[in-house]
C-alpha positions in Angstrom: -30.8 17.5 7.1 -28.0 17.5 4.5 -27.1 21.1 5.3 -26.9 20.2 9.0 -24.5 17.3 8.3 -22.3 19.4 6.1 -22.2 22.2 8.7 -21.3 19.7 11.4 -18.5 18.2 9.3 -17.1 21.6 8.6 -17.1 22.5 12.3 -15.7 19.2 13.6 -12.0 18.8 13.9 -12.4 15.0 13.9 -15.1 14.4 11.4 -12.7 12.7 8.9 -11.1 10.6 11.7 -14.4 9.3 13.0 -15.8 8.8 9.5 -12.8 6.8 8.4 -12.7 4.6 11.4 -16.5 4.0 11.4 -16.5 3.0 7.7 -13.5 0.8 8.2 -15.3 -1.1 11.0 -18.3 -1.5 8.8 -16.1 -2.8 6.0 -14.5 -5.3 8.4 -17.9 -6.6 9.5 -18.9 -7.0 5.8 -15.7 -9.0 5.0 -16.2 -11.2 8.1 -19.9 -11.8 7.2 -19.6 -12.6 3.4 -15.9 -13.7 3.1 -15.6 -12.4 -0.5 -12.1 -11.3 -1.6 -13.5 -8.2 -3.4 -14.8 -7.0 0.0 -11.3 -5.9 1.1 -11.9 -3.6 4.1 -9.6 -0.8 2.7 -11.3 -0.9 -0.7 -14.8 -1.0 0.7 -14.2 1.8 3.3 -12.6 4.0 0.6 -15.5 3.6 -1.7 -18.0 4.2 1.1 -16.0 7.3 2.2 -16.1 8.7 -1.4 -19.8 8.1 -1.6 -20.4 9.9 1.7 -18.3 12.9 0.7 -20.0 13.2 -2.7 -23.6 12.7 -1.5 -23.2 15.3 1.3 -21.1 17.6 -0.9 -18.3 17.8 1.7 -15.1 19.2 0.2 -12.1 16.9 0.2 -10.0 19.5 2.0 -12.5 19.4 4.9 -12.2 15.7 5.2 -8.4 15.7 4.8 -7.8 18.3 7.5 -10.1 16.5 9.9 -8.5 13.1 9.2 -4.9 14.3 9.4 -4.3 12.3 12.7 -4.6 9.1 10.6 -1.8 10.4 8.3 0.3 11.2 11.3 -0.1 7.6 12.5 1.0 6.1 9.2 4.8 6.3 9.9 4.7 4.9 13.5 2.3 2.1 12.3 4.8 1.2 9.6 7.7 1.2 12.1 5.7 -1.2 14.3 5.9 -3.8 11.6 9.5 -4.3 12.8 8.2 -6.2 15.8 7.3 -9.5 14.1 10.5 -9.2 12.0 12.6 -9.0 15.3 10.8 -12.1 16.6 11.9 -14.1 13.5 15.5 -12.8 13.5 17.0 -16.3 13.5 14.9 -17.4 10.6 16.0 -14.3 8.7 19.6 -15.1 9.3 19.2 -18.7 8.2 17.6 -17.5 4.9 19.6 -14.3 4.4 20.8 -15.1 0.8 17.3 -16.1 -0.4 15.7 -13.1 1.2 18.2 -10.7 -0.3 17.8 -12.2 -3.8 14.1 -12.3 -3.6 13.5 -8.7 -2.5 16.1 -7.4 -5.0 14.6 -9.3 -7.9 11.1 -8.3 -6.9 11.9 -4.6 -6.7 13.8 -4.6 -10.0 11.0 -6.5 -11.8 8.5 -4.0 -10.5 10.4 -0.9 -11.7 11.4 -2.4 -15.0 7.9 -3.7 -15.8 6.5 -0.2 -15.3 9.2 1.3 -17.4 8.7 -1.2 -20.3 4.8 -1.1 -20.2 5.0 2.7 -20.0 7.0 2.8 -23.1 4.8 0.2 -24.8 1.6 2.2 -24.1 3.1 5.6 -24.9 3.0 7.1 -21.5 4.8 10.4 -20.9 7.9 10.5 -18.7 5.9 12.2 -15.9 3.3 9.4 -15.9 6.0 6.7 -15.9 7.7 8.4 -13.0 4.4 8.5 -11.2 3.9 4.8 -11.4 7.5 3.7 -10.7 7.2 3.7 -6.8 3.8 1.9 -6.9 5.0 -1.1 -4.8 6.4 0.7 -1.8 4.7 2.2 1.2 3.0 5.5 0.8 5.3 7.4 3.2 8.3 6.6 1.0 6.6 6.5 -2.4 5.3 10.1 -2.2 8.9 11.4 -1.7 10.3 9.2 -4.5 7.6 10.3 -6.9 8.2 14.0 -6.2 11.9 13.6 -6.7 11.5 11.7 -9.9 9.1 14.4 -11.4 5.9 12.3 -11.0 2.4 13.4 -10.0 2.3 12.7 -6.2 -1.5 12.4 -5.9 -1.6 9.8 -8.6 1.3 7.9 -7.1 -0.7 7.6 -3.8 -3.7 6.2 -5.8 -1.4 3.7 -7.6 0.2 2.6 -4.3 -3.2 2.1 -2.7 -4.6 0.2 -5.7 -1.5 -2.0 -5.9 -1.7 -2.9 -2.2 -5.4 -3.7 -2.3 -5.1 -5.9 -5.4 -2.1 -7.7 -3.9 -4.0 -8.3 -0.7 -7.1 -9.6 -2.6 -5.3 -11.9 -5.1 -2.4 -13.2 -3.0 -3.8 -16.5 -1.9 -5.1 -17.3 -5.4 -1.7 -16.6 -6.9 0.0 -18.8 -4.2 -2.4 -21.6 -5.1 -1.9 -21.3 -8.9 1.9 -21.3 -8.7 2.0 -23.7 -5.7 3.9 -21.3 -3.5 3.8 -22.9 0.0 6.9 -21.8 1.8 6.0 -19.1 4.4 9.2 -17.1 3.7 8.4 -16.9 0.0 4.9 -15.8 0.6 6.0 -13.0 3.0 8.7 -11.8 0.6 6.2 -11.7 -2.3 3.6 -9.8 -0.4 5.9 -7.2 1.1 7.8 -6.6 -2.0 4.8 -6.3 -4.3 2.0 -4.9 -2.1 3.8 -3.0 0.7 1.9 -2.5 4.0 -1.5 -3.6 2.7 0.1 -6.8 1.5 1.8 -7.2 4.9 -1.7 -7.1 6.5 -2.5 -10.2 4.5 0.8 -11.7 5.3 0.1 -11.3 9.0 -3.2 -13.1 8.5 -1.4 -16.0 6.9 1.1 -16.4 9.7 3.8 -14.8 11.9 6.7 -15.9 9.6 4.9 -14.5 6.5 4.3 -11.2 8.4 7.9 -10.9 9.5 9.3 -11.5 6.0 6.8 -9.1 4.5 7.7 -6.4 7.1 11.4 -6.8 6.1 10.5 -6.6 2.4 8.8 -3.2 2.9 12.0 -1.7 4.4 14.5 -3.2 1.9 12.3 -2.7 -1.1 11.7 0.9 -0.1 15.4 1.6 0.2 16.2 -0.1 -3.2 13.4 1.9 -4.8 14.8 5.2 -3.5 18.1 4.3 -5.1 16.9 2.8 -8.4 14.0 5.1 -9.4 16.1 8.3 -9.8 18.5 6.3 -12.0 15.6 5.0 -14.1 13.7 8.3 -14.2 16.8 10.0 -15.7 16.2 7.9 -18.9 12.6 8.9 -19.4 12.7 12.7 -19.0 
């Protein structure tokens, strides 16, 4: 039976695609049923996918090649986040100064905190460069990491973990620090937890989603500019 499944996976051009979508649907149902923050659909589906690949001894390359359509859709999906931002254009103009300061501060704090903690814990320059783009979307972060001399595969893992954690703990953080303004919530999620955080922002409201979408774009641009400057001091 196991050999049959492995053979079918190797032969199917869409095995990874159907596996990823199927497991994500299962994860969504688990989250809807039990409501626990730890049951983040992206986290659960990732863990389940790893378990399936390990148990069936399916090479990662086989899965990756058969799931490449999902990677192809990553960029247009990110671009689609501009729609809620466009709908809230007036709100953006009314809060332009606060938005600009918030995103810039958040991006700088993210980069500087990684730099300082990396130095504190004795990480090598390559490892620090790997973690610097952790708070931006994967499509941009991979290129930034490569240019800075980081390890791209670890950067992707760091970005995913950052997004999942941001998605999971966002509401708790907002309650602890009594953050109630929808613009502030959206900016915080988009700047710190990129697209996965934006998914949470869209759950909270249209304004939160719009501000988070904007944060992804601006934080990405700022990171592209700042990381090469910072990485020059660690190599």
